[in-house]
C-alpha positions as CSV (number, residue, x, y, z in Angstrom):
1,X,0.0,0.0,0.0
2,X,1.3,3.4,-1.0
3,X,1.4,6.2,1.6
4,X,1.5,10.0,1.4
5,X,2.7,11.9,4.4
6,X,1.1,15.3,4.7
7,X,2.1,18.0,7.3
8,X,0.2,21.2,7.2
9,X,1.6,24.1,9.2
10,X,-0.6,27.0,10.3
11,X,1.0,29.5,7.9
12,X,1.2,27.3,4.8
13,X,-0.6,28.8,1.8
14,X,-0.4,27.4,-1.8
15,X,-1.1,30.6,-3.7
16,X,-1.2,29.1,-7.2
17,X,-4.2,26.7,-6.7
18,X,-7.1,28.1,-8.7
19,X,-10.4,26.2,-8.6
20,X,-12.9,27.3,-11.2
21,X,-14.7,24.0,-11.4
22,X,-18.2,25.5,-11.6
23,X,-17.7,28.0,-14.4
24,X,-19.2,26.0,-17.3
25,X,-20.4,22.5,-18.3
26,X,-21.2,21.1,-21.7
27,X,-24.4,19.7,-23.2
28,X,-25.6,18.0,-26.3
29,X,-27.4,20.1,-28.9
30,X,-29.7,22.8,-27.7
31,X,-32.9,21.0,-29.0
32,X,-32.4,18.2,-26.4
33,X,-33.4,20.7,-23.7
34,X,-37.0,20.2,-24.8
35,X,-36.8,16.7,-23.3
36,X,-38.1,16.2,-19.7
37,X,-35.3,13.8,-18.9
38,X,-32.7,16.3,-20.0
39,X,-34.1,19.0,-17.7
40,X,-34.4,16.5,-14.8
41,X,-30.7,15.6,-15.1
42,X,-29.7,19.3,-15.3
43,X,-31.8,20.1,-12.2
44,X,-30.0,17.3,-10.3
45,X,-26.6,18.7,-11.4
46,X,-27.5,22.3,-10.5
47,X,-28.9,21.2,-7.1
48,X,-25.6,19.5,-6.1
49,X,-22.9,21.4,-8.1
50,X,-24.4,24.6,-9.5
51,X,-22.6,25.5,-12.7
52,X,-22.7,29.1,-13.9
53,X,-22.7,28.5,-17.7
54,X,-23.7,25.8,-20.1
55,X,-22.3,25.4,-23.6
56,X,-23.7,23.2,-26.4
57,X,-24.0,22.8,-30.2
58,X,-26.9,23.3,-32.5
59,X,-28.1,26.8,-31.5
60,X,-28.8,27.6,-35.2
61,X,-29.7,24.1,-36.4
62,X,-33.0,23.7,-38.0
63,X,-34.6,21.7,-35.1
64,X,-34.5,25.0,-33.2
65,X,-36.6,26.6,-36.0
66,X,-35.0,30.0,-35.7
67,X,-34.2,30.7,-39.4
68,X,-37.3,30.5,-41.5
69,X,-39.0,31.9,-44.6
70,X,-42.5,32.6,-45.6
71,X,-44.1,33.5,-48.9
72,X,-45.5,37.0,-49.4
73,X,-48.6,37.8,-51.5
74,X,-46.4,38.0,-54.7
75,X,-44.8,34.6,-54.0
76,X,-41.5,36.0,-52.8
77,X,-39.5,34.3,-50.0
78,X,-39.4,36.6,-46.9
79,X,-37.0,35.8,-44.1
80,X,-38.4,35.7,-40.5
81,X,-36.9,34.6,-37.3
82,X,-38.7,32.3,-34.8
83,X,-37.3,32.3,-31.2
84,X,-40.1,30.1,-29.7
85,X,-37.9,27.1,-28.9
86,X,-34.9,29.1,-28.0
87,X,-36.9,31.1,-25.4
88,X,-38.2,27.8,-24.0
89,X,-34.7,26.4,-23.6
90,X,-33.1,29.5,-22.2
91,X,-36.0,30.2,-19.8
92,X,-35.5,26.7,-18.5
93,X,-31.7,27.3,-18.0
94,X,-32.2,30.5,-16.2
95,X,-34.8,29.0,-13.8
96,X,-32.1,26.5,-12.8
97,X,-29.5,29.3,-12.3
98,X,-27.4,28.5,-15.3
99,X,-26.6,30.8,-18.2
100,X,-25.6,30.1,-21.8
101,X,-22.0,30.1,-23.0
102,X,-23.1,30.9,-26.5
103,X,-21.6,28.7,-29.2
104,X,-22.6,30.2,-32.6
105,X,-23.3,27.3,-34.9
106,X,-24.1,25.2,-36.9
107,X,-25.4,26.6,-40.2
108,X,-29.2,26.8,-41.0
109,X,-29.8,24.8,-44.1
110,X,-31.3,27.8,-46.0
111,X,-28.2,29.8,-45.2
112,X,-25.6,27.1,-45.9
113,X,-23.3,27.0,-48.9
114,X,-23.3,23.2,-49.0
115,X,-24.9,20.1,-47.8
116,X,-22.2,18.5,-45.6
117,X,-23.5,17.6,-42.1
118,X,-22.3,16.0,-38.9
119,X,-23.9,13.7,-36.4
120,X,-27.1,11.7,-36.4
121,X,-29.0,15.0,-36.2
122,X,-27.3,16.4,-39.3
123,X,-25.8,19.7,-38.2
124,X,-24.7,21.6,-41.3
125,X,-21.0,22.4,-41.1
126,X,-20.5,24.5,-44.3
127,X,-19.8,28.3,-44.4
128,X,-22.6,30.6,-45.0
129,X,-23.5,31.3,-48.7
130,X,-24.0,34.9,-47.6
131,X,-21.9,36.3,-44.7
132,X,-24.2,39.3,-44.5
133,X,-27.1,36.9,-43.9
134,X,-25.2,35.1,-41.2
135,X,-24.2,38.3,-39.5
136,X,-27.9,39.5,-39.6
137,X,-28.9,36.3,-37.9
138,X,-26.3,36.7,-35.2
139,X,-27.4,40.3,-34.5
140,X,-31.1,39.4,-34.5
141,X,-30.3,36.6,-32.0
142,X,-28.5,38.9,-29.6
143,X,-31.0,41.7,-29.9
144,X,-33.8,39.3,-29.1
145,X,-32.0,38.0,-26.1
146,X,-31.3,41.5,-24.8
147,X,-35.0,42.4,-25.3
148,X,-36.1,39.3,-23.4
149,X,-33.6,39.0,-20.6
150,X,-32.0,42.5,-20.3
151,X,-28.8,44.0,-21.6
152,X,-26.7,43.6,-18.4
153,X,-27.7,39.9,-18.1
154,X,-27.0,38.9,-21.7
155,X,-23.7,40.7,-22.3
156,X,-22.3,38.6,-19.4
157,X,-22.8,35.5,-21.6
158,X,-19.5,34.5,-23.3
159,X,-19.7,34.0,-27.1
160,X,-17.7,31.4,-29.0
161,X,-17.6,31.2,-32.8
162,X,-18.2,27.7,-34.1
163,X,-16.9,24.4,-32.9
164,X,-13.6,22.5,-33.8
165,X,-13.1,24.1,-37.3
166,X,-9.7,22.3,-37.5
167,X,-11.6,19.0,-38.2
168,X,-13.2,18.4,-41.6
169,X,-16.1,16.8,-39.8
170,X,-17.0,20.1,-38.2
171,X,-16.0,22.7,-40.8
172,X,-15.9,21.9,-44.5
173,X,-12.4,20.9,-45.5
174,X,-11.1,22.3,-42.2
175,X,-10.7,25.5,-44.3
176,X,-8.7,27.8,-42.1
177,X,-9.1,30.9,-44.3
178,X,-12.9,30.4,-44.5
179,X,-13.1,30.1,-40.7
180,X,-11.0,33.2,-40.1
181,X,-13.4,35.1,-42.4
182,X,-16.4,33.8,-40.4
183,X,-14.7,34.7,-37.2
184,X,-13.9,38.3,-38.3
185,X,-17.4,38.9,-39.7
186,X,-19.0,37.4,-36.6
187,X,-16.8,39.3,-34.2
188,X,-17.7,42.7,-35.6
189,X,-21.4,41.7,-35.9
190,X,-21.5,40.9,-32.2
191,X,-19.6,44.1,-31.2
192,X,-22.0,46.1,-33.4
193,X,-24.8,45.0,-31.1
194,X,-22.9,45.8,-27.9
195,X,-19.2,46.3,-27.5
196,X,-19.3,44.7,-24.0
197,X,-20.0,41.3,-25.4
198,X,-17.0,39.0,-25.1
199,X,-16.1,36.9,-28.1
200,X,-13.6,34.1,-28.4
201,X,-12.3,31.3,-30.6
202,X,-11.1,29.2,-32.4
203,X,-12.6,26.3,-30.4
204,X,-10.1,23.8,-31.8
205,X,-9.4,20.3,-30.6
206,X,-6.1,18.5,-30.3
207,X,-3.9,17.3,-33.1
208,X,-3.5,20.5,-35.1
209,X,-4.2,22.8,-32.2
210,X,-0.8,24.5,-32.1
211,X,-0.9,25.3,-35.8
212,X,-4.4,26.7,-35.6
213,X,-3.9,28.7,-32.4
214,X,-0.8,30.3,-33.9
215,X,-2.4,31.0,-37.3
216,X,-5.6,32.3,-35.6
217,X,-3.7,34.8,-33.4
218,X,-1.5,35.8,-36.4
219,X,-4.7,36.6,-38.3
220,X,-6.3,38.5,-35.4
221,X,-3.1,40.4,-34.7
222,X,-2.6,41.4,-38.4
223,X,-6.3,42.5,-38.5
224,X,-6.1,44.3,-35.1
225,X,-8.9,42.1,-33.8
226,X,-8.9,42.3,-30.0
227,X,-10.3,38.8,-29.4
228,X,-11.5,38.7,-25.8
229,X,-10.5,35.1,-25.0
230,X,-9.0,32.0,-26.6
231,X,-10.9,28.7,-26.6
232,X,-9.8,25.1,-27.2
233,X,-10.7,21.5,-26.3
234,X,-8.9,18.9,-24.2
235,X,-9.4,15.1,-24.4
236,X,-7.0,12.6,-23.0
237,X,-7.7,9.3,-24.9
238,X,-6.6,8.6,-28.5
239,X,-8.3,6.5,-31.1
240,X,-9.8,3.5,-29.3
241,X,-10.8,-0.1,-30.2
242,X,-14.4,-0.1,-31.2
243,X,-16.6,-3.2,-30.5
244,X,-20.3,-3.0,-31.5
245,X,-21.6,0.3,-30.1
246,X,-18.7,0.9,-27.8
247,X,-15.0,1.9,-27.6
248,X,-12.4,0.7,-25.1
249,X,-9.6,3.3,-24.7
250,X,-6.2,3.5,-23.0
251,X,-6.1,7.0,-21.4
252,X,-3.0,9.1,-21.9
253,X,-0.5,9.9,-19.2
254,X,-1.9,13.2,-17.6
255,X,1.5,14.9,-18.2
256,X,0.9,14.7,-21.9
257,X,-2.2,16.8,-21.6
258,X,-0.5,19.3,-19.3
259,X,2.3,19.8,-21.8
260,X,-0.1,20.1,-24.7
261,X,-2.2,22.8,-22.9
262,X,0.9,24.7,-22.0
263,X,1.6,25.2,-25.7
264,X,-1.6,27.3,-26.0
265,X,-0.6,29.4,-23.1
266,X,2.9,29.9,-24.5
267,X,1.7,30.8,-28.0
268,X,-0.9,33.3,-26.6
269,X,1.6,35.0,-24.4
270,X,4.1,35.4,-27.3
271,X,1.9,38.2,-28.6
272,X,2.0,41.6,-27.0
273,X,-1.7,42.1,-27.9
274,X,-2.8,38.9,-26.3
275,X,-0.4,38.2,-23.5
276,X,-2.3,37.1,-20.4
277,X,-5.6,36.7,-22.3
278,X,-8.0,34.2,-20.8
279,X,-8.0,30.7,-22.2
280,X,-11.2,28.7,-21.8
281,X,-11.3,25.0,-22.3
282,X,-14.8,24.7,-23.7
283,X,-14.8,20.9,-23.8
284,X,-12.8,18.4,-21.8
285,X,-13.2,14.8,-20.8
286,X,-11.2,11.5,-21.0
287,X,-12.4,10.2,-24.3
288,X,-13.9,12.3,-27.2
289,X,-16.3,9.6,-28.3
290,X,-19.8,9.5,-26.8
291,X,-20.0,5.7,-26.3
292,X,-16.7,5.1,-24.5
293,X,-17.0,2.8,-21.5
294,X,-14.5,4.7,-19.3
295,X,-16.9,7.6,-18.8
296,X,-19.1,5.5,-16.5
297,X,-16.3,4.3,-14.2
298,X,-14.7,5.1,-10.9
299,X,-11.4,5.3,-12.8
300,X,-12.8,8.3,-14.7
301,X,-13.8,10.0,-11.5
302,X,-10.3,9.7,-10.1
303,X,-8.6,10.7,-13.3
304,X,-10.8,13.8,-13.7
305,X,-10.1,14.7,-10.0
306,X,-6.5,14.8,-10.8
307,X,-7.2,17.1,-13.9
308,X,-9.3,19.5,-11.8
309,X,-6.4,20.0,-9.5
310,X,-4.3,21.6,-12.1
311,X,-6.4,22.8,-15.1
312,X,-6.8,26.2,-13.4
313,X,-3.1,26.8,-13.5
314,X,-3.1,27.9,-17.1
315,X,-6.8,28.2,-18.0
316,X,-9.6,30.6,-16.9
317,X,-12.1,27.8,-17.1
318,X,-12.6,24.1,-18.2
319,X,-16.0,22.8,-19.2
320,X,-16.7,19.1,-18.7
321,X,-18.3,17.5,-21.7
322,X,-21.2,16.9,-20.7
323,X,-23.5,17.3,-17.7
324,X,-25.9,14.4,-18.8
325,X,-26.4,11.4,-21.0
326,X,-29.4,12.8,-23.0
327,X,-27.1,13.0,-26.0
328,X,-27.5,11.9,-29.6
329,X,-24.4,12.6,-31.7
330,X,-24.2,8.9,-32.8
331,X,-28.0,8.3,-32.4
332,X,-30.2,7.5,-29.5
333,X,-28.3,5.3,-27.0
334,X,-29.4,1.7,-26.8
335,X,-28.8,1.2,-23.1
336,X,-28.9,3.1,-19.8
337,X,-25.1,2.8,-19.3
338,X,-23.5,3.2,-22.7
339,X,-20.3,5.1,-22.0
340,X,-22.0,8.5,-22.4
341,X,-20.1,11.7,-21.7
342,X,-22.5,12.8,-18.9
343,X,-22.0,13.2,-15.2
344,X,-25.5,11.8,-14.9
345,X,-26.8,8.6,-16.5
346,X,-30.2,8.3,-17.9
347,X,-32.7,7.6,-15.1
348,X,-31.1,10.5,-13.2
349,X,-28.3,8.3,-11.8
350,X,-25.2,10.3,-10.8
351,X,-22.0,8.6,-12.0
352,X,-18.8,8.6,-9.9
353,X,-17.4,11.6,-11.8
354,X,-20.5,13.6,-10.7
355,X,-19.2,13.4,-7.1
356,X,-15.7,14.5,-8.2
357,X,-17.2,17.8,-9.3
358,X,-19.4,18.0,-6.2
359,X,-16.3,17.6,-4.0
360,X,-14.4,20.3,-5.8
361,X,-17.4,22.6,-5.6
362,X,-17.3,22.0,-1.8
363,X,-13.7,23.0,-1.7
364,X,-14.5,26.3,-3.5
365,X,-17.5,27.1,-1.3
366,X,-16.1,26.1,2.1
367,X,-12.4,26.7,1.8
368,X,-10.8,30.1,2.2
369,X,-7.2,29.3,1.1
370,X,-5.2,26.3,-0.1
371,X,-3.0,24.9,2.6
372,X,-1.6,21.8,0.7
373,X,-1.5,20.5,-2.8
374,X,0.1,17.4,-4.4
375,X,-0.4,15.0,-7.2
376,X,-3.0,13.2,-5.1
377,X,-4.5,15.7,-2.7
378,X,-5.8,19.3,-2.3
379,X,-6.5,20.6,1.3
380,X,-8.1,24.0,2.0
381,X,-8.4,25.9,5.2
382,X,-11.9,26.9,6.4
383,X,-12.9,30.1,8.2
384,X,-13.9,28.1,11.3
385,X,-10.3,26.9,11.9
386,X,-10.9,23.5,10.3
387,X,-10.0,22.0,6.9
388,X,-11.6,20.4,3.9
389,X,-9.9,18.4,1.2
390,X,-10.2,16.0,-1.6
391,X,-7.9,13.2,-2.6
392,X,-7.8,10.6,-5.5
393,X,-6.0,7.5,-6.5
394,X,-5.7,5.8,-9.9
395,X,-3.1,3.6,-11.5
396,X,-1.8,4.1,-15.1
397,X,-0.9,0.7,-16.5
398,X,0.3,-0.4,-13.1
399,X,-0.9,-2.9,-10.5
400,X,-3.8,-1.5,-8.5
401,X,-2.7,-0.2,-5.1
402,X,-4.5,1.6,-2.3
403,X,-3.2,4.9,-1.0
404,X,-3.2,6.0,2.6
405,X,-3.0,9.7,3.5
406,X,-1.0,10.2,6.7
407,X,-2.2,13.7,7.7
408,X,-0.9,16.0,10.4
409,X,-2.3,19.5,10.7
410,X,-1.4,22.2,13.1
411,X,-4.7,23.1,14.9
412,X,-5.9,24.6,18.1
413,X,-6.3,22.0,20.9
414,X,-9.8,20.7,21.2
415,X,-12.4,18.4,19.7
416,X,-13.1,18.1,16.0
417,X,-15.6,16.2,13.9
418,X,-14.3,14.5,10.8
419,X,-16.7,13.6,7.9
420,X,-15.4,11.6,4.9
421,X,-17.3,10.8,1.7
422,X,-15.8,8.0,-0.3
423,X,-16.4,7.2,-4.0
424,X,-14.7,4.0,-5.2
425,X,-15.5,0.6,-6.6
426,X,-16.3,-0.7,-3.1
427,X,-18.6,2.1,-1.9
428,X,-20.1,3.9,-4.9
429,X,-20.4,2.1,-8.2
430,X,-23.8,2.3,-9.9
431,X,-22.3,0.7,-13.0
432,X,-21.5,-2.5,-11.1
433,X,-25.0,-2.5,-9.6
434,X,-26.5,-2.2,-13.1
435,X,-24.3,-5.1,-14.3
436,X,-25.1,-7.3,-11.3
437,X,-28.8,-7.1,-11.9
438,X,-28.5,-8.1,-15.5
439,X,-27.6,-4.9,-17.4
440,X,-31.2,-3.9,-18.2
441,X,-31.2,-1.6,-21.1
442,X,-34.2,0.4,-19.8
443,X,-34.5,-0.4,-16.1
444,X,-37.8,-0.5,-14.3
445,X,-38.4,1.9,-11.4
446,X,-37.6,-0.9,-8.9
447,X,-34.3,-1.6,-10.7
448,X,-33.5,2.1,-10.8
449,X,-33.9,2.3,-7.1
450,X,-31.3,-0.3,-6.7
451,X,-28.9,1.4,-9.0
452,X,-29.4,4.8,-7.4
453,X,-28.8,3.4,-4.0
454,X,-25.4,2.3,-5.2
455,X,-24.7,5.7,-6.7
456,X,-24.1,7.7,-3.5
457,X,-20.8,8.2,-1.6
458,X,-20.2,6.3,1.5
459,X,-20.2,8.7,4.5
460,X,-18.2,8.0,7.6
461,X,-18.1,10.2,10.7
462,X,-15.6,10.4,13.6
463,X,-14.7,12.6,16.6
464,X,-11.0,13.5,16.9
465,X,-9.0,15.6,19.4
466,X,-6.1,17.9,18.7
467,X,-3.5,18.1,21.4
468,X,-0.2,19.8,21.6
469,X,-1.3,22.0,18.7
470,X,-1.6,19.1,16.3
471,X,-4.2,16.7,14.9
472,X,-3.3,13.4,13.2
473,X,-5.4,11.1,11.0
474,X,-5.0,8.5,8.3
475,X,-7.4,8.3,5.5
476,X,-7.7,5.5,3.0
477,X,-8.2,6.1,-0.7
478,X,-8.8,2.8,-2.6
479,X,-7.6,2.4,-6.2
480,X,-9.9,4.3,-8.6
481,X,-11.2,6.2,-5.5
482,X,-12.0,9.8,-4.7
483,X,-12.5,11.0,-1.1
484,X,-13.8,14.3,0.2
485,X,-13.1,15.0,3.9
486,X,-14.0,17.9,6.2
487,X,-12.5,18.6,9.6
488,X,-14.5,21.0,11.8
489,X,-14.0,22.3,15.3
490,X,-16.8,20.6,17.3
491,X,-17.4,21.1,21.0
492,X,-19.6,18.4,22.4
493,X,-22.6,19.9,24.2
494,X,-24.8,17.1,25.5
495,X,-28.4,17.5,26.8
496,X,-28.9,17.1,30.5
497,X,-28.7,13.4,31.4
498,X,-27.6,12.3,27.9
499,X,-24.5,10.0,27.9
500,X,-23.6,8.6,24.4
501,X,-21.1,6.1,25.8
502,X,-23.9,4.5,27.9
503,X,-26.3,4.5,25.0
504,X,-24.0,2.4,22.8
505,X,-23.3,0.0,25.6
506,X,-27.0,-1.1,25.6
507,X,-27.5,-4.5,24.0
């Protein structure tokens, strides 16, 4: 068993830890928000984690019915915009306390220059046949949103132009020049509505990201475009073996992802105009494929916990792709657990990675400053003199091994309560429960109750005493485990005549 020795002194502060875990989360195409299950899953996520923004594809796709034509009395086609579905979706978001991170795309069929599409739901990925028509659409959208929700509200929503234009699947021929033109025209169209809107790009994924980021910033610099932020994506599994509906990946060493993300920071900072600009990772996960079995596992939870501990070092935000499994890029899933991207499985079952995000949100809400940080652990001080922390443990191609944290903290003498929440294959594994009851593709409500009961962290409570200015405790993190712990000063004030030690002696 591995062991990590942790000693936290009273004055220790880790200034560089930056936890922006709740800034944004991803979603499938906008039209899916019209499904009840989708909103039920988002409600669950917001109740426990509470993201500020949500980003997804398909804002301008035809299933949202925004871009339409009618015939006038002379038989001429007359453009008209229909925001009925958009209002329904955004009203629902705002009621749940989450705001759009607007991704502008894909192309309405009537405005498209070609017929190339992506995904089961056929999002058009060709440039506009008329850039003035595209810009008019963008401006009409933003003006409508301002009219409905108010200027101060809407200008706070970040705007990203398109999605992964460096892939031929998402932008016809991955035509860099055509994307740069779209970006320039869109940037100025947005600023024409209100200069306080913040616009970013180029939303590239890995592979050619260094080339695209450099060329994009060259273009913006030469054209004196003061892009407000830079966006890119971050996935940590390569091409995987595919069997039937599913893929079985080998995740990358996390250091590879760190090194790759640093190139974007270095390139951005090499320009006087853009040095220090915010970088937003508008999608990240382990695998980039929506039916990859790793997404449902405890390993994923521990691996992502490690990523969340350092993604804020170089990036303003990092948006997990996605919050839920109502998702149809490759079609409607055949089974409840299908390797979906989501933090929540269909049936409103939180996956292990859901709790990773919950634990980091706890650190942000309850911690005041970082007291300790390593490759396995983050510990925050609390205002009440206690501590909260999270720790994780996963093996990369090595024999599975449990990890023990041997923690010593300097603290005022007295009693403390310790609460630990454990998520690992022994304590919180809804995937295993689903498997053990026969892998029902669409579970009954009774079966869902069983699966949900296996989907909650194991909670353990203890009373500890600090003496001599120190408090010591060992905490176990199993392989593929994530643990959240909270240490709180806790004076015992018993009611008259109540003696807990006598109570538990009764047989």
